[in-house]
N, C-alpha and C positions, 0 to 999 in steps of 0.2 A: 815476528808477526806483531808484537805490541808497538814496535817502532813504526810499522806501516800504518797501524790503526791511528796512532798518535798523529803521524804526518797528515793522513787524510782528514781527521777530525780538525786539526789546526788549519788546514787549507779552507776547509768549510766555514770555519769560524771567521777566517780572515776575509773570505768573499762576502759573508754575511755582514761583516762589520764594514766592509767597504760600500755595500749597496744600501743597507738598512738606514743609516742616518738621512739620506735624501728622501727616502719614502716616509720616514717617521716624521719628518718635519713638515710634511705637506698637509695642508688643510684645504677643504673644499667648501664653497667655491672660492676662486681667487681670479683676479684680473690678470690677463696676459696680453702680450704683444707679438705679432708675427715678426720674426727676426730676419727673414729672407724674403726675396721676391718670388712671386708666382708659386705659393706654397699650396699644394694639393690638399684639399679636405675630403676624407673618405667616409663610406658608410659604415666602416668597421676598423678595428685596430690591427690592420694588416695591409700590405700594398696589394694584396689580391682583391681587396674590396673595391667596389665602384668609386670612381672620383665623382663627388657631387658638388664641389664648389672649388674655386681658386682664390686665394687671398693675397693682396699686396703687402709688402713690407710696411709695418707700422699699424696695420689693422688690429684693433683690440677684440678680444674674444673673452668670454667667460668660461673658465675650466671648472668642470664639476665632477671630475674623477680621473682615474688612471687605470690603464691595464698594461702593465709592464712598461715598454717604451713609448706607449701612446697615451696621449691626453684626450679624455672625453670632454667635448665642448658643447655649448648651446649652439644650435644652428643660427646663422645670421639671416638678416633680411634677404641677402643675395642667395641663400641656400634654398632651393626650391622644394616645396612640399606639396604633396598631392594626396587626395582621397577620392574614391570613386563617388559620383554624385548620388547613387542610390543608397548610400549609407547616411545620407544627410537630409534633414528638413531644414530649409534655408528661408530666412526672413531678414530683410534688412542688412545683408552682408554677414549675418551670424548663422553658423550651421550647427544644429543639434544632431549629435552622432546617435544613430538609431540601431547600429549593430553592436555585438560584443567583441571587445578586443580587436578593433579595426586597425589595419596597418596604415601608417603614413608613409607613402612611397616618395622616392627622390625624383621620379618622373611619372607622367601619365601613362603607366604601364603595370599590369599586375605582376610582371616579372622583374620589375625594378627593385632596387635595394630598399629595405625598410629602415626607416629612421626611428621606429618606435611604434608603439600601439596606443590607442586612445579607447577608453572604456564607454560603454553605453551611457548616454546622458551627458558626455562632455560637450563643451561648446568650442567651436573653432571659428576663426575669422576667415571668411571666403573672400579671395582677391579677384578671382576670375572663374569662369565656367566654360568648358568646351569638350565635345565629344565624349560626354559621359564622365568627365572628371572635373574636380574642382582643385584650383591651385590656392594654397593657404598661406597665411602669414605664419611665421615660426610657432609651433605648437609646444606648450608646456609638456615636459616629459620626454620630448624627442631629442636625439643626440647626434652629434657627428664626430669625427676623430682626426686628430693632427699629431704627427710624430713630435716627440719631445724636443728634438734637435732644431725645430723650426719655431719654438715658442720661448719667451722669457717672461718671467713674472714681473708685473708692474706694481700691483698693489694686492695686499691681502683682503682689502676691502672692496667690495663690488657695488657701485651705485645702484640703488633700487630701480632706477630707469632702464638699466641693462638687463635686469632679469625678467625672463619670460613669465608673465603672469597667467595664472589659471582664470580663464574668462568666467564671469558669473552674470546671469542674465538678471536684470534689475526687476524683480517680480514684486517687491514690496512698495507700495505707494505711501509716501509720507504726507503729501498734500492732497486734499480732495480734488478730483478732476473739475475742470471748468464746467459750470452748469448753466442751464437756462433759467430754472426757476429757484427762487430763493430757498424754498422748503427742502430741496434736495440735498442741501449741505447740512440739514439737521439729522445728524446720524443718531439713531437710537442706541441705547447701551446694550441691548441684547445682540448677540452675534449669531451668525449662522455658518455652517460648514456644508459645502455641497460637493458631490462628485458627479460628473456627467460629461456629455459632449458639448464643446463649445461650437455653436453654429452661427454663421452670420445671418442677419435678419434680411428678407427680401424687402421689407419696408420698415424704415426706423421710425419709432413712435416720437422721437425727438432728436435734436442735434448730437446729444452726448451719449446715445444708446444705439448701438449697431450689432450687438450679439446677444444671444440668449444661451442659457445652459439647459440641456435636456437631461432628465434623470429618469432612467428606466423607461425611456419612450413615453413618459406620462407627465411628470411634473416639470414645468417650465418656469424659469426665472429670467428676467432681463437683467444684464450686467452693464452698469455704467462704465463708459470707456476709460481705459487707463493707456499710457504710452506703450506702444508695441503690442497691444492686445492681439493684433492680427497674426503674431507669431504662433499664437495657440489655436488658430481657427481650425475646425474640423478634428481637433484631438480630444482625447479624454483627459480632463483637468480635475485638480482639486482646487476649490475656491474657499477662502475664508473672508467673511465680510459682514457688513450690516445692512439689514432691510431699511431702505428709505421710507420713512412714514408718509401717509396720505398719498402715495403713488397709486395705490390700487383704486382710488376714487377716479383715477383717469385711464386705468388699464386693468385688464383681468389678470394679469401676471405681476408678481412682486418685483420690485426693481432693487438690486443689490449693489451697494458701494463695495468695491474690492479693496480689501486690505492686503491680500496675498493670493497669488495664482501660481500653480506649478503644474507641469505635465505629469501625467501618471504613465510611467514607462513599463 
C-alpha cells in the first residue's frame, strides 16, 4: 500500500514538475506572433466557443493571460465588437455607457458571444451604427482566446501603442475658450460649483455662449463654450468654474467659465 501511495505521489510530482516551469516563467502581458496560417480566434478558452476572428501567420497580438492551453489576448481591430445603441449616449464618435455591466458582443445580436462587460460611465469609440447596434473599436477589458499551439512569444515588452487604452473624456479646460470681449478672460479668483441640467439656448447672447445650466428649475447660469460641450447637452452635470466679472451688466444671468464638467450618473 505504501509503495502504491509513493508511486502515485511521485507521478503527480513528476507531472507537476513537467508543467509548472512553463507556467511559472510566464508573465503578462507579452507580445506574441501567430505561428500558423488562418488561426481561429474564439470567444472563450475552448473549441466549443464561437469563432470571432481569423488571423494570418505573423500577426502580432498582446497576450494578457492564460487558461490551461489557451491564451487570453486583446481583441484586434479586425475583431468585431458590438453594443446595443440604447445603452449609449453618443457624441462625436464617442459613446458613454448608460447601463450597468453591459455586454460587448461579437456580433449585432443579443445571443452572440460576450467578449466582456463594460461598467456604467465607461467610454467607447463608436465606428458605425445600424439596426439598434453600434460597432466599436476594441474596448479596454474585453478579451479573445487563441490556443497556445498557434502562438509564439516575440517579446516580453509590449509597445504602449499596442495596448488598448481606457478612453477618458477631456473635461478639463487648460486654456480659456475663445472669447468676443476682452473682459471675459479676466477670471475672478472666487470659484463656483454647480449641479443642474445643461440645456442649449434657443438664442445665444454671444458667439461663445450656447448653453445654460438650470438648478432646481430656478437658478440659471450661462456657460462659456468649451470643446465638445454638446456631449453633455440635456444631461445632469457637475460644473466647477469661475464667474466672469461684469457680465451681468449685459445679462440677467451670470456667466461661468468652465474649469471642469462631468456627467452625474
